[in-house]
N, C-alpha and C positions, 0 to 999 in steps of 0.2 A: 173792596179788597178782592172779591171773587173775580170781578171783571179784569182787574189789574193782573192777577195771576194768569188768567186765561190769555190775555194779550201776550204776556211773556212766553207762555207755552207755544202760542202760535208763531211767534218770532223764532223760537228755538226750532220749531218744526220746519219752517221755511229755510232756516240755516242748514239743517241736515239734508233737505231736498236739494239745495244749491250745491252742497258738497257731494251730491250724487250717491247718497246712501239709498238703499232700496226703498222706493216710494211706498210699497205695501207695508213694509216693516215700520217705517217712520210714521205713516198715518195711523196704523193700528195702535202702536205704542202711545202715540200722542192722544188718540181718542180715548183709549182705556184709562190713561193717566188723568185726563181731564175729568172723566166720569167719576173716577175714584176721589179726586180732590173735591168734586161737587157732592160726594156722599151717595152717589147712585151708580156703583160699579156695574150692576147688571144691565144698565141702559145700553152700554157699549156692546156687551155680549149679545143682548137681544137684537141690536141692530145688525150685528154680524150674522146671526142665524137667519134673520129676515131677508137680508140681501143675498144670501147663498142660493135662494130659490126664487129669484126674480125671473119668472118663466119667459115673458116676452123678450126680455133683454138677453137671456142666455140663448134662446132659440135663434135670435137674429145674429148676434156676434159670433157664436160658436159655429153656426152653419156657414157663415161668410168666410171665416178663417179656414174652415175645413175645405171649402171650395178653392180658396187661394192656394192651399197646399197641393190640391189636385192639379191646379194649373201649373204649379212648379214641377210636379212629378211628370206630367205629360209634356212639359216644355212648351205649352201653348203660350205662356207669358213671354218666352223668348221670341217666338214667332211674331207676336203682337209688337214687341219693341223693335225688332229688326225691320218689320214692315214700315213702321213710322220713321225709323232712321233712314231707310233707303229713300223715302220721299223727301225728307228734310235735306239730305245731302245734295239734292239737285237744285235747291233754291237757297243760295248763300245769304241773300239779304234777310230771309225769313228764318235763318238757322236758329238764332238765339231765342226769339219769341216762340218759334215753332217747337223748340225743345221744352220750353215752359208749358206750352199747351199740351204737348204730347205726354209729358210726365204727369200733368194733371189728369189726363184721360186714363193713363195707366193706373193712377192712384184711385180713380173712381172705381175701377174694376177690381183692384187689389188693395183693399183698405188698410194698408200698413205703411206708414211713412218710411220706416227703416227698410222694409222689404222692397218698397218701390225705389228708394234711393239706391239700394244695392243692385236691383235688377235693371232699372233704367239707367242708372249711373254707369254701369259697366259697358253699356252700349253708347249712350249719348256723350259722355265725357270724352272718350277717345275720338268719337266722331267730330266733335267741335275742335278739339286740340289738333287733330290732323288737318282741319280746315283753317287753322291759324288762330283760333280763339285762345286767349290766355287761360291757363289751367284753373286759376281761382274763379274766373268768370264762367268757365264751363261748369264748374261745380255749383256756383251760385245759381246758374240758370236751371239746373236740375232741381236744386233745393227749393227754388221759387214755386215749383209745380207740385210740391209734396203735401198739398192740402185738398186734393181732389176727393179724398175720402169723405168729405162733408156731404157729398151727393150720393153716398152709398148707404143703403138702409142698415147695413151692418155696423156702421160707426156707432160706438157705444152711446154717444150723446144723443143721437137722433131718436132711438127708442125711449130713452129716459124722458126727453122733452115730450115725445108723443104720449107717453103714459101719463105724465103730469097734466097735459092738456086734454087728455081723453080723446085723442084722434089717432088716425093711422099714421105709421111712420112715413109713408109716401106723401102725406099732407104736409108734414114738417119739411121734407125735402123740397116740395113744390113751393112752399112759402119762402124758403131761403135761396131758391135757385137763382133768381135774378141778381141778388146781392153777391152770390158766389161768383157768377160769371163776370159781373162787372168788376169785382175785385181782382179776378184773374187777368182780365184785359189790362187793367191799370198796372198790375205787377209786371206783366210781360212788356208793356210799353216802357216802363221806368227802368227795368233791368237792361233793356236794349239801349235806351238812351245813355245809361251809365257806361255801358260797354263802348259806345262810340265816343263818349266824352273822355274816357280813360284810354282810348285808342287800343282797347283790348279785344276788338272784334275781328282782328286779322293781324298777320305778321308774326305770330308765334310759330316756331319750328319744333314740332314734336318728333321725338326719336323713340322708336320702339312701341308706339301706341297707335298703331293703325287699326282701323276697323276690319273685322273679318268679313271681307266681301264675298267669301266663298259660301257663306251661310245661305241656304235656299229657303226662302219663306214660303210656307204653305198657307194660303189665304184663309182656308177653312179653319186651320189650327189657330190662326191669328184672331179669328172672330170669337173663338170659344170664351175667352175671359170676359167679353162684353155681353154674352148671351143672357145671363140671368138679369142683369140690369135692364137690358132692352125689354125682356119679358115683363118685368115689373112695371116699367114705364108704360108700355103698351097696354097692359092690363088696367092700369090706373087712369088711362086717358082715352086712347082711340079704340081699343078693342076690349070692352068689358068682359067678354067671354074668356079672355086669357087672365083675368084677375086672379092673383094668387098671393100668398104670403111669402116672406123671405126664405124660410127653410125649404119650402117646397120648390121655389125657383132655383135654389142652390143645388138641390138634389137632382132636379131635371137637368141643370147645367152639367153636373158631374156625369150623369148617365149619357148625355149627348157627347161629352168629351171622350168617354170610354168607347162609344160606337165609332167616333171619328178617328181617334188615334190608335184604337185597338191595343191599348196597353194592357198589362197584366191586371185583371180585376182585383186580385188580392192586394197587389201593390197600391193600386188606386184607392181601395178601401182603407188600407193602412194609412195612406197619406191623408185622407179625409178625416179620420178619427184622431190622428196625431195633431192635425190642425185644430180640431175642436178642443182637444185637451190643452194645447198651447194657448188657445184663446181664453179658456176658463182660468188657467193659471196666471196668465200675464195681463189680460185685459179685464176680465170679470174680477180677478183678484184685486186690481186697483179700485174697481167700483165698490167692492165690499169694504175695502180699507177706507175709502173715502166716506162711505156711509157710517163707519165706526167713528171717524174723525168728526163728522157733522154731529153725531149723537153726543160726542164730548163737548163740542161747541154749544150745543143746545142745553146740555146739563149745566154748564157754567153760566148760562144766560147771555152768551156772546151773540147768538143768533137773534135773540129778541132785542138786544141792545142795538145791533146793526140794523134790523128792520125798523125799529122805532126811530133811529136816526134818519133813515131814508124817508119814513112817513112824514117826519117833520121837516125834511129837506128834500122834497120830491124832485127838485132840479138835478140832484146828483145821482138819481137811480140809473138813468141811462148811461151816465158816465161810468158808474161802478160796473155795470153789466158789460160795457165795452172795454174799458181800459184795465179794470182789475185783472181779469183772466189773461189779458194780453201781456201785461207786465209780469205776472207770475209765470206764464208760459215761457217768456223770454229768460227770466231769471233761473228757473228750475230746469229748463230744457224739456219740459213735458207739459202739454196743454191739458192733459187728462185730469191730473189731481186738482188743479185750480178750478177747472170747468165743472168737474163732478161735484165738488164741494159747493160751488155757487148754485148750480142747478138744483141740487138737493135741498139746500138751505134757504135760498132766496126766491128762486123762480116760482115755486108753488104759491107765493104771495104776490105774484105779478099784478093781479087785479087791484090789490090795495094801492098800487102806485099808478093806476090808470094805464097799465100796459097789458097786452095779451101774453099768455104763457109762451106761445110759440115765438113771439117777438123777443121777449127777454131771454128765453132759452137759446134761440138762434144767435143772438148777439153775444152771449157768453161763450157759445161754442166757437163762433167765428173768431172772437178775440183770442181765446186760448190757443186755437189752432194756428193762427197767424203769428202769435208770440213765439210759439214753439218752432215755427218755420224759420224765424229770425235768429233763434238762439244758437250760440256757438257750442253749447254743450249738449244739444239734442243729438240723439243717436244718428238720425238721418244726416245731420250736418257733418258729423265725424266720419260717416261712411263715405260721403261724396268727396270730402276733403282728402281722405285717404286714397281714394281712387285717383284723384287729380294730383296727389303728392304735395298738398299745400296745408298750411295751418288753418284749422277751423275758423279762427278769427278773420282770416282773409275772405272767407265766404260771407261771414256776417257783415263785414265792411261793405260788401257789394249788394247784399240783399236787404239791408235794414230799411232803406228808403222805399223800395218796392213794397215791402210788407206794411210799412206805416201808411203808404198811399193806398194800399189795398184795404187796410182797416178803415181809413177815413171814408172811402167811397162805399164800402160794404155796410158800415154802420149807418151811414146817411140813408141808404136805401131801406135798411131794416127799421130805422126809427120812424120813418114817415110813409 
């Protein structure tokens, strides 16, 4: 009886997520309700209190989002995007795949799919449309690249997997790097093939959507968003003397941006701390809510039942890790809720299924991220569709195949 009630509550939770109710509220209420039904109401509240002070996660996510807001304040992100756009505009055959790769690179430096969609889309969509690319295809190309954040140590899922595995966050990124890049290449090839098949790579006449060619790119400004990532990568690989943690790298990046751009220090400081607060409220908030939801699942015995089912059917474990978060990311428009719940509930037991924690966690993260990238109700999809002036479903029609292809190749590399 308890399991049946739990399943019904989970279905109701998914329904409200699909209806785009606030994910934090839905997960919190669902988790508390399940804990109450199970007779252990304090379990959900204890989980809430525990996840509020997840030091490693808060440090990474909040500092990265603070840095992203500094890049917006100094307009260094605009210089980076315009630098990429100026190069892509000169090579028409590589325009569509180039935009996918460029958006991915921007998202690595600025780990927010919606923020990247807004910033990169404002430049790349008009660029492609002025070059004759169909508006929906232009939006789909940008959307295809909005999962570069997987290679950023500030993406919430990376520190979570790292903590469960007992390793550094850069080790997690190094583990999934090959699968991410391979999936990106597949996505770029497939979206380009679709554009040529639909004859949407040229011939469109854009009116009033010309790129601002008067914008003068400052190369040093354009390099600022990439600096902390480069510092972390160099410190973890080639130059051990530069090894540092995420918060320190972000602070160094902010200080360097201040020296280079000579912006108002007070304004820059305000931007950084505003970004930190936004990160805690919107990103950490979802993580806390997901933890409460998982505590409810655990209290009702659903987690144990799910794990027992996988133990007795080990063949479905990898499928669940890959396809489960992918489908929920597509349905709900957010890869965070599904991936957080899976990584907190199932990934710690990876060894029981003959898998490594980093392997299972990376599969869930990639699945949820790609599912969200394909979703018509994801915030980033709505943003790029709005810039292009098309229905979000038109974007999904064009990027579902690239995302499915990306998932297949990415999961294949992570599984073996």
